[in-house]
N, C-alpha and C positions, 0 to 999 in steps of 0.2 A: 342617408343624413339629412340630405336637403330634400325638402317638401314642395317645391315648385320649379318649375322650368325656367322661372325668370332668375333663378339664383344660380351663382357659379363660383368657382375659386380661380383666381388668377394666377400669374407667375410668382407673385410674391407670398403666395399662400394665403392670400386674404379671401374672405367672403366677398362676392360681387352680387348686386342686384341690378338688373337691367344693364349689366356690362360695367358698371360703375362700382369703384372700390369702397366698401363700407368703412374702412378705417379712414379714408379720406374724407367721406362724409361726416363721420364723428367729429373729425378735426376742424372740418370747415363750419360745421353748424352746432357743435356742442352735443352733448347728451343729458338726458334721454332724448331720443330722438325716434319718430316714425317716418318711416320711408316706404313708398309705394310705386309699383311698376305700372305706369300708364299703359304701355304695350299689352301688359298681361290682363290688366282690366279690358281694356277694349277687345282682345281677342275672345275673352270669355263671353262678353255682352254680345258679340258677332255670332258666336256658337249657338246661343239661345235663340236670338232672333231668327237665324237660319233654320234651326229646328223647327221654329213654329211654322215657317214657311214650307218647309218639307213635309212635316206630319199632319199639318191643318190646313194647307193651302194657303197660308198667310191670314187665317181667319183667327186673330187672337194677337197678343202681344206680351212680351215678358215685362213685367213690372219690378223695377229695381227697389228692393226693401230699405228705404233711406235709414232706419234705425241702425243698421249694421255699420255705417259710416256715412257722416251726412256733413257736408261744407260745400260752398259755392263751386269750388272747381269740379268736385266729382258730379255735381248737378249737371254741370256744363258737359262733362265728357260722357255721361249716361244719356242726357238728352241729344247730343250731338250722333250717338250709335242708334238712335230711334227707338229707344225703350221708353215706357212710362215710368213714373215713379210713384210710390206709395209714402204716405206720411202719417205718423201718429201722433201729431201734434200741431198745434198753430204755429209754433218754431220752424219745424220741417217744412210746413207749406210756406212760410214767409221766406226761408232760405232759398227754396227752390224758385219761388216767383222773383226774388232779388237776383237770382243768378240767370234770369231770363227765360225759364221753362214756362210754356205755355200751361195755365192753371187747369186746362181742359185735360192734360195729359197725367194728372194728379188724381190718386185715390186716397181718401182720408179714412184710417183705421183708427181703433181705440175702444177699450171698454168702457171708458166713462168720458166721453167728449163733453166738455162744458159748453153751455148755451153760448158763451162768447165764441169759442172755437168753431162750433158749427155755423154760427152767424157769419163768421170772417171766410169759412170755407164757401158758403153758398153766396156770399156777396161777391167773392172773388172767381166765382165760376168754375170752382174745382169740379172735375169731370164726374167724379163718383164718391158718394158716401156709403160707406159699408157699415150698416147698421148692426150693433152689438148688443142692443136692448131695446125693449118696448119704449123706452124714453127717448132713445135716439130718434126712433120712428116717428113719435109724436112732436118733437123738437124740430125735426127736419121739416115735416108738413107745416107746422106753425111758421117757421121762418120762410119758407116758400111761399107761404100765403102773403107774409108781410112784404116780402120783396117782389112779389108778382112773378115767381119763377117755379118752373117744373123741375123738381131735382131728381136726378138720376140716383137711384138707390139700389145697393147690393145687400143681401142678408147673410151675416156671418153664421155659418151652421157648423154645429159639434157633430161629426159623423160618427163618433164613437169607436174611432180607430186607435188601437194600441201600436205606437210607432216603435216600440222597443228601445225607448231612448231615456234618457235621465228624467227622473220625475219632476225637476224644475222647469224642464223646456218640453214637456208633453201635454200638448194643448188641444187635442181633438177628442179626449174622452168627456163624458157626462161632467164629472167633477172637475169644472174648469171655469174661471172668471170671465172666459171669453165665449161669446156667440149663443146661439140658441139650440137647445137640445132636441134632437128628434125623438127620443125615446118617451118623453112625456107631454108631447104636443106642442110644446114652446115654438118650434119651427112653424109648423101649420099655422098657429094663431099670427105669428109674426107675418107669415106670408099673406094672411087675410087682411091684417091691418095695412100692409104696404100696398095691395092691391086696391083697397078702398080709399086710401088716402087721396085728398083731392090735389095736393100739390107735389105727389110723389110719382115718378115714372119707375115702376119696379122692374129693373133691368137685370138682376143678376143674383147669383148664390156664389158664397165663398166657404172654403174650409182651409183650415191649417192644421196638420196632424202632429207636428213637432219640428225639432231641429236636429241637425248633425245626424240625418238618417241615411244609411248604407243599403238599405233594403228596397227593392223595387215593389214588391208585393203590397205594401201599406198604401203606397200612392195609387195602385191599380184599383184596390179595394175601395178607397175613398172616391174615386171617380165613378164607379159603379153606385155607390150609396147616393151620392150627390145627383147622378143623373135619375135614380129612382124618385128622388124628392122633385126633381123637375118634371118629371111625369106626373106625379100626384098633383102639382099645382095645375099643369095643364088639364088634368081631368075634372079638377074641381073648379077652375076658375075660366077655362077655355082660352088661356095664354100660354105662350111657349117662351120661356125665359131665354133671353139672348146671350148671356154671358155666364160661363162657368169658370170660376177663379180657384184652382187647385193648390194655392198657396206655395210655400216653398219648402225649405228644411233639408235640401240636398247636402250631403255631407262633404267636408273637404279633409285633405290630409294635414293633420297636425303632428302626427308620428310617423315613421317609416313603417310600423306595423299596421296602421289604419288601412282598412280595405278601401278600394277606391273604384267607383264605376264612372264610366265617361257619362256625361250628362245626357247625351244622345240616347244612351240605354235606357235612362228613366223616361225620356221623352217618348221614345219608340214604343215602348211598353204600355204606357199610359194612353198613347194615340190609338194602338190597337184595340185596347179595352173600350174606349170611348167610341170607335166607330162600330164595334160589335154590339155594344149595349144600346146605341141610339138606333141601330137598325132592328134590334130586338123589341124596343120599346116604342117604335115608329116616332121617333123624334128627329128633328133636324139637328145637325152637328152645330153645338151652340159654339161661340168665339170661345177660345181657350186663353186664359190669362195665368201666367205662374209668377211667383214672387221670389226669385232668387236673390239674396242680398248676401249673405255670408260667402256662397259659393262664386260670386262674382268678384268680392273685394278680398276675401280672407287670405288665400295664398298669394295675393299680390302684394303683402304688407308683410314688414319685419320693424322690431324694435331694436334700437342699438341702446346700450348702456356702457358706462365706465365702470371697471372692477374697483372698488375702493379698500376691501380688505379680504383676507381669507383666513377664517378662524377654524382650527382644528381642534375639536373637543375629544380627547382619546377615549375611544370605547363608547362613544355617542354617536357624532356625526360632524361632518365638515360643512362648514357655512361659507358661501360666496355671496357677499354683500356688494349690491350695485346702487347706482344713484338714482334710482326709480324705484317702482314697486306697485303697491295696490292703488296708488293714486293714478298712475297711466295704465294698468292692467289689473282690474279687480276680479278677473275671472277665476283664477285659482281660488282666491279667498271665498269667493260665492258658491261654487261648485266643483272646485278640485279640476278644473280645465287642464287637459294635458297639453304639453308643448315641447318641441325641440328646442333645445338651447345649445349654442355653439360658440366657442372663443372666435371670434371673427378675424383676428390677427394671427391665429395658428391652426388654420385649417387643415394642414397637411400632417399633423400630429395626431397619434392615437388618443381617442377620449377614453382614458383608463382610470379616471379620477371620479370617484362617487361623491357627490356633494349636494347640498341643498341651496337653491338661489333664492337668497333673502333680499327684500327692498330695505329702504331707509326710513320707513314710516314706523311711528311709535305704537305698532301693534304686534304681538308675537305671532298673529296669523298673517302678517305681510310677508308671503311668500310667493315666489313665481313658479317653481317647481321644488319637488322634494325627491332626494335620492336619484339623481339622474347621473349617467355617466357623461363626463365632460373633460376636455383637455384642461389639466391643472393650470389655473391661471395665476398671475401676480397683479398687484395694485397697478392700475392704468392700463390693463388690457381691455379690449373692446368685447363685450359679450352681446350675442344677438340671440333675441327669441323670434323664431320663425313663424309664419303663418298667423300674424298678428293684425291683419288689415281690417277684419271685423271685430266689432264689439270692444275694441280697446279705446280709440280715441273718443268714441261715442259715449262710453261709459267712464270716462276719465274725469276725475274730481280735483279739487284744491285742498284735499285733507292736509292737515298740518301746514297750511298756508304755502304750500308748494304750487309754483305756476305749472300750467299744463305744458307738455312737450310742443315743439314745432313738428309740422309735418312736410316732407319733401317728397315731390313726385319725380319719377324718372321717365324720361321719353326719348328715345334714339339716343340713349348713352348720355344726355344732358339732364342736369338735375335743376330743380327750381322750387322754391317755396310755395307751398300752397295754403299752409296755416302758420302764420307766426307764432315763435314761443311767446308766451305770456310773460310778462313783466311783474314785478312787484307792485308797480303802480297800477297794473289792472286789478290785482288782488284787492286793493281797497278803493277803487274807483266809486263803488256803490256804497261804502262805508259812511255813515254821517257824523 
């Protein structure tokens, strides 16, 4: 039933996170409420860093994917663990810098970076720009010239790998808005442009084959494809690319039935392939970067709601309505993302009631889960959705003019607010 080792059940039969009673948290801070375990986040970050040290002799670094969850405190935590961070917007770069992160540890992604965003990144000495288009290359070169800076550049390559995942989050194939394709010569042309650009230092290549992947083989295959491209660049231009970024996409447990591999299994398998392929191609082992976002933060978070009503429509379905929904978790509405839902104050009771969890938003599609087995609640019970650390707060909105929830972090059994609950004044502060 529980999807993470940071969760438990106490003597009251209440769900706990990091040893803290979730019913107590709901009473103290109100609902909806995001709650995260700092200990869980740090432990996973450490495991990735240790894996780089073990499998690549420390030549490389994990890069936290900020889009999964970005705020000043998570930037501080990730930075203190020794990881780099990626950003996909000026806002994410700004947040990291304001949190005290050295800009040289930032990697700037995005399929349509504006000139203003790129100028801001170069001006602030962001460590690496990941070019996603020919326009990116030209703009970075131009901006580097204006600022008299040599800019580190990585090319995002589409390796053409089918990662057997949901079509909306499969990003490694040729029909994708991201990156340069190998099949049609785009990648080769981009490499030539980057190599010849006066104000660019062509440092690396990057790929990302999708998200929520439980199979090791696509990562192994992607590494071989990328190393073949590095070999091609070496033969063509006489330079050996220093950095190979293999992206992220490692799966997490949303349900008991989800398969799960220790992240070390991914890392070890890819490492073996990288070493063998480099030997075969007479290449030096490049610095290896990976971009775990969801897998660092996802299982460390939960969301708490208060049940408002239980509506039973005979011979149709049962609805449990809560005080949040698609405004704080749009993932089910977007792509039917699966979650485990529990009644936090009744964890010792059997989940024998079939119901659909509905939100409060004025949309028929405002659902969190459909036809799940759960303990039958009554109004006032606390419902928790598990494994919501990734892509919940970061995708939240003010739809229907609802303030976004607070976020509470748990460390060593102590709770603290890291993002304040929005107020109604916050909703209108930019209105004229």
